[in-house]
N, CA, C and O atoms as a DFTB+ gen file, in Angstrom:
292 C
 N C O
     1  1      60.601       6.320      82.041
     2  2      60.242       5.864      80.717
     3  2      59.461       6.967      80.001
     4  3      58.595       7.603      80.602
     5  1      59.764       7.198      78.717
     6  2      59.080       8.224      77.943
     7  2      57.702       7.745      77.536
     8  3      57.492       6.568      77.242
     9  1      56.747       8.706      77.525
    10  2      55.431       8.350      77.008
    11  2      55.440       8.476      75.486
    12  3      56.427       8.930      74.907
    13  1      54.348       8.078      74.837
    14  2      54.279       8.061      73.368
    15  2      54.499       9.456      72.777
    16  3      55.208       9.591      71.780
    17  1      53.904      10.494      73.373
    18  2      54.054      11.852      72.853
    19  2      55.496      12.329      72.924
    20  3      55.980      12.975      71.994
    21  1      56.193      12.017      74.024
    22  2      57.597      12.412      74.154
    23  2      58.460      11.699      73.125
    24  3      59.379      12.300      72.568
    25  1      58.175      10.412      72.863
    26  2      58.927       9.664      71.858
    27  2      58.687      10.233      70.471
    28  3      59.626      10.375      69.688
    29  1      57.422      10.566      70.153
    30  2      57.111      11.161      68.852
    31  2      57.786      12.516      68.687
    32  3      58.313      12.823      67.618
    33  1      57.771      13.320      69.734
    34  2      58.421      14.626      69.683
    35  2      59.916      14.473      69.438
    36  3      60.494      15.198      68.627
    37  1      60.546      13.526      70.141
    38  2      61.971      13.290      69.953
    39  2      62.295      12.883      68.532
    40  3      63.319      13.300      67.990
    41  1      61.440      12.072      67.915
    42  2      61.658      11.652      66.528
    43  2      61.558      12.844      65.579
    44  3      62.354      12.960      64.647
    45  1      60.586      13.732      65.806
    46  2      60.449      14.917      64.960
    47  2      61.640      15.850      65.128
    48  3      62.130      16.416      64.150
    49  1      62.105      16.012      66.353
    50  2      63.257      16.882      66.605
    51  2      64.495      16.318      65.919
    52  3      65.244      17.060      65.283
    53  1      64.715      15.013      66.043
    54  2      65.863      14.368      65.385
    55  2      65.797      14.548      63.876
    56  3      66.810      14.847      63.244
    57  1      64.609      14.368      63.287
    58  2      64.444      14.520      61.846
    59  2      64.718      15.961      61.417
    60  3      65.404      16.192      60.422
    61  1      64.190      16.921      62.157
    62  2      64.382      18.329      61.815
    63  2      65.857      18.725      61.922
    64  3      66.373      19.437      61.060
    65  1      66.535      18.265      62.977
    66  2      67.962      18.568      63.126
    67  2      68.778      17.949      61.993
    68  3      69.691      18.584      61.465
    69  1      68.450      16.712      61.621
    70  2      69.156      16.052      60.530
    71  2      68.956      16.771      59.206
    72  3      69.906      16.937      58.440
    73  1      67.726      17.202      58.929
    74  2      67.437      17.931      57.694
    75  2      68.171      19.265      57.680
    76  3      68.755      19.639      56.663
    77  1      68.149      19.982      58.793
    78  2      68.830      21.270      58.893
    79  2      70.335      21.103      58.665
    80  3      70.936      21.873      57.916
    81  1      70.945      20.102      59.306
    82  2      72.376      19.840      59.114
    83  2      72.673      19.493      57.657
    84  3      73.644      19.997      57.093
    85  1      71.853      18.640      57.037
    86  2      72.039      18.245      55.644
    87  2      72.004      19.466      54.727
    88  3      72.873      19.633      53.872
    89  1      70.988      20.320      54.913
    90  2      70.862      21.498      54.061
    91  2      72.014      22.472      54.281
    92  3      72.490      23.087      53.327
    93  1      72.467      22.620      55.517
    94  2      73.609      23.502      55.788
    95  2      74.884      22.999      55.126
    96  3      75.662      23.791      54.594
    97  1      75.108      21.672      55.156
    98  2      76.292      21.115      54.497
    99  2      76.257      21.374      52.996
   100  3      77.307      21.482      52.363
   101  1      75.071      21.473      52.425
   102  2      74.923      21.723      50.985
   103  2      74.849      23.218      50.689
   104  3      74.620      23.609      49.545
   105  1      75.041      24.055      51.704
   106  2      74.990      25.508      51.570
   107  2      73.638      25.954      51.007
   108  3      73.575      26.857      50.172
   109  1      72.567      25.322      51.464
   110  2      71.219      25.636      50.978
   111  2      70.624      26.804      51.747
   112  3      70.994      27.068      52.891
   113  1      69.708      27.488      51.110
   114  2      68.938      28.551      51.742
   115  2      67.556      27.989      52.062
   116  3      66.944      27.331      51.221
   117  1      67.072      28.242      53.254
   118  2      65.748      27.770      53.666
   119  2      64.843      28.988      53.836
   120  3      65.161      29.899      54.600
   121  1      63.710      29.003      53.122
   122  2      62.716      30.069      53.232
   123  2      61.414      29.435      53.712
   124  3      61.113      28.298      53.350
   125  1      60.648      30.148      54.514
   126  2      59.401      29.635      55.077
   127  2      58.211      30.432      54.561
   128  3      58.308      31.652      54.430
   129  1      57.070      29.765      54.259
   130  2      55.858      30.425      53.761
   131  2      54.621      29.866      54.461
   132  3      54.162      28.774      54.127
   133  1      54.082      30.601      55.424
   134  2      52.852      30.228      56.124
   135  2      51.876      31.388      56.004
   136  3      52.275      32.552      56.058
   137  1      50.599      31.069      55.840
   138  2      49.550      32.086      55.851
   139  2      48.618      31.762      57.004
   140  3      48.285      30.598      57.225
   141  1      48.197      32.776      57.735
   142  2      47.307      32.598      58.881
   143  2      47.882      31.586      59.876
   144  3      47.192      30.657      60.294
   145  1      49.134      31.771      60.244
   146  2      49.830      30.850      61.141
   147  2      49.349      31.045      62.573
   148  3      49.361      32.158      63.099
   149  1      48.926      29.953      63.194
   150  2      48.517      29.955      64.598
   151  2      49.379      28.941      65.338
   152  3      49.461      27.780      64.936
   153  1      50.013      29.371      66.402
   154  2      50.885      28.499      67.190
   155  2      50.325      28.398      68.602
   156  3      50.070      29.414      69.249
   157  1      50.133      27.167      69.082
   158  2      49.696      26.943      70.462
   159  2      50.932      26.692      71.312
   160  3      51.661      25.726      71.093
   161  1      51.160      27.566      72.279
   162  2      52.344      27.474      73.135
   163  2      51.909      26.987      74.514
   164  3      51.210      27.707      75.227
   165  1      52.317      25.762      74.905
   166  2      51.908      25.249      76.218
   167  2      52.559      26.037      77.348
   168  3      53.717      26.444      77.260
   169  1      51.788      26.241      78.406
   170  2      52.293      26.962      79.571
   171  2      53.033      26.044      80.533
   172  3      53.763      26.505      81.410
   173  1      52.835      24.727      80.360
   174  2      53.533      23.732      81.173
   175  2      53.506      22.417      80.416
   176  3      53.000      22.355      79.296
   177  1      54.045      21.365      81.017
   178  2      54.032      20.061      80.379
   179  2      52.815      19.267      80.828
   180  3      52.179      19.604      81.827
   181  1      52.496      18.222      80.095
   182  2      51.380      17.357      80.459
   183  2      50.225      17.478      79.484
   184  3      50.109      18.458      78.748
   185  1      49.370      16.461      79.494
   186  2      48.255      16.405      78.551
   187  2      47.256      17.543      78.723
   188  3      46.696      18.015      77.733
   189  1      47.020      17.991      79.933
   190  2      46.009      19.016      80.186
   191  2      46.555      20.422      80.291
   192  3      45.864      21.309      80.793
   193  1      47.777      20.655      79.832
   194  2      48.400      21.969      79.978
   195  2      47.632      23.039      79.206
   196  3      47.244      22.832      78.056
   197  1      47.419      24.183      79.849
   198  2      46.800      25.310      79.147
   199  2      47.771      25.832      78.109
   200  3      48.987      25.718      78.259
   201  1      47.206      26.417      77.033
   202  2      48.026      26.892      75.928
   203  2      47.697      28.339      75.605
   204  3      46.548      28.767      75.709
   205  1      48.703      29.072      75.218
   206  2      48.516      30.419      74.694
   207  2      48.481      30.308      73.171
   208  3      49.281      29.572      72.594
   209  1      47.572      31.025      72.511
   210  2      47.472      31.008      71.055
   211  2      48.196      32.231      70.496
   212  3      47.882      33.364      70.863
   213  1      49.149      32.005      69.621
   214  2      49.875      33.081      68.957
   215  2      49.487      33.072      67.492
   216  3      49.546      32.024      66.849
   217  1      49.093      34.206      66.950
   218  2      48.731      34.328      65.543
   219  2      49.764      35.207      64.837
   220  3      50.187      36.239      65.359
   221  1      50.157      34.773      63.637
   222  2      51.062      35.569      62.808
   223  2      50.213      36.227      61.727
   224  3      49.571      35.546      60.928
   225  1      50.217      37.533      61.711
   226  2      49.473      38.271      60.702
   227  2      50.397      38.502      59.519
   228  3      51.440      39.141      59.659
   229  1      50.029      37.998      58.381
   230  2      50.862      38.143      57.201
   231  2      51.308      36.793      56.704
   232  3      50.572      35.812      56.820
   233  1      52.503      36.726      56.151
   234  2      52.969      35.502      55.524
   235  2      54.412      35.208      55.917
   236  3      55.237      36.113      56.045
   237  1      54.695      33.929      56.102
   238  2      56.038      33.418      56.370
   239  2      56.240      32.264      55.392
   240  3      55.450      31.321      55.411
   241  1      57.264      32.297      54.538
   242  2      57.459      31.315      53.452
   243  2      58.497      30.255      53.783
   244  3      59.451      30.531      54.511
   245  1      58.320      29.000      53.241
   246  2      59.289      27.920      53.414
   247  2      59.635      27.341      52.048
   248  3      58.753      26.873      51.328
   249  1      60.908      27.373      51.693
   250  2      61.419      26.707      50.493
   251  2      62.924      26.558      50.668
   252  3      63.516      27.174      51.554
   253  1      63.533      25.747      49.830
   254  2      64.984      25.620      49.885
   255  2      65.557      25.813      48.500
   256  3      64.931      25.464      47.499
   257  1      66.736      26.365      48.449
   258  2      67.497      26.458      47.211
   259  2      68.925      26.076      47.538
   260  3      69.439      26.402      48.608
   261  1      69.555      25.387      46.616
   262  2      70.942      24.988      46.828
   263  2      71.847      26.018      46.170
   264  3      71.715      26.313      44.982
   265  1      72.752      26.551      46.948
   266  2      73.695      27.570      46.464
   267  2      74.997      26.909      46.055
   268  3      75.255      25.750      46.380
   269  1      75.810      27.663      45.338
   270  2      77.151      27.148      45.029
   271  2      77.883      26.882      46.320
   272  3      77.738      27.630      47.287
   273  1      78.671      25.816      46.345
   274  2      79.429      25.522      47.562
   275  2      80.458      26.602      47.795
   276  3      80.957      27.208      46.847
   277  1      80.775      26.845      49.036
   278  2      81.687      27.930      49.432
   279  2      83.079      27.775      48.820
   280  3      83.739      28.777      48.545
   281  1      83.530      26.559      48.606
   282  2      84.881      26.337      48.114
   283  2      85.008      26.294      46.601
   284  3      86.077      25.951      46.097
   285  1      83.946      26.634      45.848
   286  2      83.996      26.502      44.395
   287  2      84.437      27.757      43.683
   288  3      84.439      27.784      42.452
   289  1      84.813      28.800      44.404
   290  2      85.226      30.050      43.767
   291  2      86.605      29.951      43.192
   292  3      87.106      30.918      42.619
């Protein structure tokens, strides 16, 4: 049986995959914008897992734009 965190993670993954597929079908461009991005990467599974901290120096942007569909030429 999945615990609450695993169920929540699965819901986020499903939502992200659905959004990505939707945007791809619309031939959209996805851009990302983060400042001072810090990512905690777990070294193993479980509540007490140690994490490595990764910092992104600079900027990563997120936005979407819808392009002309491929078949409209």
